[in-house]
C-alpha positions, 0 to 999 in steps of 0.5 A: 299822473296826478291823483284825484277825480276830475271835477268841475266846480263853480266860482263866483267873483262877487261884486266886491271883487269885480268892483275892486278890480281883482278879477284877474288876480283871483283868476290867476290863483286858480289857473296857476294851481292847474285848474282849467277855465272851461266857461266864464260869464260876467253876469248881473245876478237878479234877485230871482237868481240870488234866491235860487243860488242861496236857497239853502240859506233862506230864513237864516239871519244873514240871508238878506245880506247875501242876496243884497250883496250878490245883486249889488253889481256884476259877478264873474262866474267861472266854471273850473275843471281839474283834479279834485277841483272842488277841494282845491278851489275851497283851499285857495279861496280861504276861510269865509272870514278874511280876518282868519283866512290863511295868508296865500288864500284869496280871502286871506290876501284880499278879503276885507269883511265876512259878507263882502268876502270876494268869492263863492265856491261850491262846497260839494259835487252836488252843490257844484252841479246845481250851482253850475246849472244856474249860471251855465248851459251845456253849450257854454263849456269848451274843451281844450288841453292846457300845455301843462296838462300832462303834469297836472 
């Protein structure tokens, strides 16, 4: 049996990832690692939702750029579930700066810059719970068993 606690986390494929046609390639990385998609939604983030999402960064010099970018086009919101899902997702995502992100990570392979850096991934259980609540309701989550789940 796999180690780690069963967790649920949020991943956002930001507008640059959507506009570059990378949604499928990015989602593929998470699914191949054994994470299960339990909810998905294509959404246009409003300035109000962006302010709630990035509330902890309000007042920082990079905050306006974050809000401007995430509201600039559609975002693919993913609720992923699996063993140690938060840490696994962060590892697959790669460093915020794609220039130093490891090859094999999403940002290392597809990233072009720091602000349009393709993804957002929750960084802790508390953040995941708060952020998932911004994009999904309880009825959005679907339970199913992956055919390879017994190996995960």
